[in-house]
DODREN-749542 format. One record per residue (C-alpha): x, y negated, z negated; residue number from 1. Coordinates in steps of 0.05 Angstrom, whole numbers, plus 5000, padded with zeros to 4 digits. Layout:
BEGIN
{{X; Y; Z}; NUM}
...
// end
This chain:
BEGIN
{{9075; 9284; 2976}; 1}
{{9043; 9351; 2963}; 2}
{{9082; 9414; 2960}; 3}
{{9046; 9481; 2960}; 4}
{{9090; 9534; 2929}; 5}
{{9086; 9609; 2929}; 6}
{{9059; 9608; 2858}; 7}
{{8991; 9587; 2834}; 8}
{{9010; 9513; 2827}; 9}
{{9024; 9452; 2870}; 10}
{{9071; 9393; 2859}; 11}
{{9047; 9324; 2877}; 12}
{{9066; 9252; 2865}; 13}
{{9047; 9220; 2798}; 14}
{{8983; 9179; 2792}; 15}
{{8967; 9131; 2736}; 16}
{{8907; 9173; 2716}; 17}
{{8957; 9229; 2697}; 18}
{{8989; 9189; 2641}; 19}
{{8945; 9212; 2583}; 20}
{{8955; 9285; 2603}; 21}
{{9030; 9277; 2609}; 22}
{{9034; 9247; 2539}; 23}
{{8995; 9306; 2511}; 24}
{{9037; 9357; 2550}; 25}
{{9101; 9322; 2526}; 26}
{{9078; 9328; 2453}; 27}
{{9053; 9400; 2458}; 28}
{{9115; 9424; 2495}; 29}
{{9164; 9394; 2446}; 30}
{{9126; 9421; 2386}; 31}
{{9122; 9491; 2415}; 32}
{{9178; 9505; 2464}; 33}
{{9232; 9465; 2428}; 34}
{{9212; 9490; 2359}; 35}
{{9262; 9548; 2364}; 36}
{{9320; 9498; 2366}; 37}
{{9297; 9439; 2324}; 38}
{{9267; 9431; 2254}; 39}
{{9195; 9407; 2244}; 40}
{{9223; 9341; 2219}; 41}
{{9264; 9333; 2283}; 42}
{{9205; 9351; 2327}; 43}
{{9161; 9300; 2291}; 44}
{{9209; 9242; 2304}; 45}
{{9222; 9265; 2376}; 46}
{{9148; 9269; 2392}; 47}
{{9105; 9235; 2340}; 48}
{{9042; 9234; 2383}; 49}
{{9044; 9158; 2390}; 50}
{{9059; 9138; 2462}; 51}
{{9055; 9070; 2493}; 52}
{{9014; 9093; 2553}; 53}
{{9021; 9027; 2590}; 54}
{{9097; 9030; 2584}; 55}
{{9099; 9104; 2605}; 56}
{{9054; 9089; 2665}; 57}
{{9099; 9031; 2685}; 58}
{{9162; 9074; 2681}; 59}
{{9131; 9134; 2716}; 60}
{{9106; 9087; 2771}; 61}
{{9175; 9056; 2779}; 62}
{{9211; 9123; 2778}; 63}
{{9204; 9182; 2826}; 64}
{{9154; 9221; 2784}; 65}
{{9121; 9287; 2803}; 66}
{{9067; 9329; 2770}; 67}
{{9056; 9404; 2775}; 68}
{{8983; 9423; 2779}; 69}
{{8951; 9491; 2770}; 70}
{{8915; 9511; 2834}; 71}
{{8852; 9528; 2796}; 72}
{{8785; 9493; 2798}; 73}
{{8803; 9450; 2737}; 74}
{{8871; 9430; 2767}; 75}
{{8905; 9430; 2699}; 76}
{{8972; 9393; 2695}; 77}
{{9025; 9445; 2678}; 78}
{{9090; 9405; 2684}; 79}
{{9121; 9338; 2703}; 80}
{{9187; 9304; 2713}; 81}
{{9216; 9236; 2732}; 82}
{{9282; 9207; 2756}; 83}
{{9301; 9134; 2761}; 84}
{{9338; 9098; 2817}; 85}
{{9406; 9106; 2782}; 86}
{{9400; 9182; 2782}; 87}
{{9379; 9188; 2709}; 88}
{{9332; 9248; 2702}; 89}
{{9290; 9223; 2644}; 90}
{{9236; 9274; 2631}; 91}
{{9225; 9346; 2652}; 92}
{{9171; 9384; 2615}; 93}
{{9131; 9447; 2629}; 94}
{{9070; 9470; 2590}; 95}
{{9085; 9525; 2539}; 96}
{{9039; 9575; 2575}; 97}
{{9074; 9564; 2642}; 98}
{{9147; 9573; 2622}; 99}
{{9194; 9616; 2665}; 100}
{{9151; 9611; 2728}; 101}
{{9198; 9567; 2768}; 102}
{{9160; 9503; 2755}; 103}
{{9218; 9466; 2723}; 104}
{{9265; 9488; 2779}; 105}
{{9215; 9465; 2833}; 106}
{{9205; 9398; 2799}; 107}
{{9280; 9390; 2790}; 108}
{{9294; 9407; 2863}; 109}
{{9247; 9351; 2885}; 110}
{{9275; 9301; 2836}; 111}
{{9347; 9316; 2854}; 112}
{{9331; 9306; 2927}; 113}
{{9298; 9240; 2911}; 114}
{{9360; 9214; 2875}; 115}
{{9391; 9150; 2904}; 116}
{{9456; 9167; 2871}; 117}
{{9514; 9215; 2883}; 118}
{{9508; 9237; 2811}; 119}
{{9449; 9258; 2768}; 120}
{{9452; 9249; 2693}; 121}
{{9407; 9281; 2641}; 122}
{{9405; 9282; 2565}; 123}
{{9389; 9356; 2556}; 124}
{{9361; 9385; 2492}; 125}
{{9391; 9446; 2459}; 126}
{{9332; 9483; 2490}; 127}
{{9345; 9460; 2562}; 128}
{{9421; 9460; 2562}; 129}
{{9427; 9529; 2593}; 130}
{{9374; 9512; 2647}; 131}
{{9416; 9452; 2670}; 132}
{{9481; 9491; 2666}; 133}
{{9450; 9543; 2712}; 134}
{{9434; 9487; 2762}; 135}
{{9507; 9464; 2765}; 136}
{{9505; 9409; 2713}; 137}
{{9567; 9399; 2671}; 138}
{{9568; 9379; 2598}; 139}
{{9599; 9310; 2590}; 140}
{{9589; 9306; 2515}; 141}
{{9549; 9333; 2458}; 142}
{{9517; 9277; 2419}; 143}
{{9474; 9262; 2358}; 144}
{{9415; 9215; 2371}; 145}
{{9383; 9181; 2311}; 146}
{{9308; 9172; 2310}; 147}
{{9278; 9142; 2248}; 148}
{{9339; 9165; 2209}; 149}
{{9335; 9237; 2233}; 150}
{{9392; 9265; 2276}; 151}
{{9376; 9304; 2340}; 152}
{{9429; 9341; 2380}; 153}
{{9429; 9335; 2455}; 154}
{{9478; 9338; 2513}; 155}
{{9496; 9286; 2564}; 156}
{{9502; 9327; 2628}; 157}
{{9518; 9308; 2700}; 158}
{{9512; 9339; 2768}; 159}
{{9546; 9315; 2831}; 160}
{{9496; 9314; 2889}; 161}
{{9519; 9333; 2958}; 162}
// end
């Protein structure tokens, strides 16, 4: 699946060779974009820079996973997202330098269409809560997630798919 969009990027299906780049993008995005809503201590336990790449690759390969690529010569990965067969949207991250360009919306559109469920669930960060609200998701509950003894706030959100 390759989807040329009106912007200077393309969305395609995940490949195992992407995994290292996705781990780095995950870390960098959390430590930059989410820094306005979470403390350094919270960011460090959320994304500590240690990723089991074999496990991530297995999950990304099992899920519907897409990658947004810059349409430049280097083909830099600028975003990614994945959804599992139950309709759980697990990850949705866009590079800090490519925020507010419609990449997250485009990725989300593809993942929502790929859902095998009549309901999509996401655990949205404080940072992404308004994005998901604007897409028709409803807050089911606000929760505190403990990671290494540090509490992180997020929101269980759901959207009914037509």
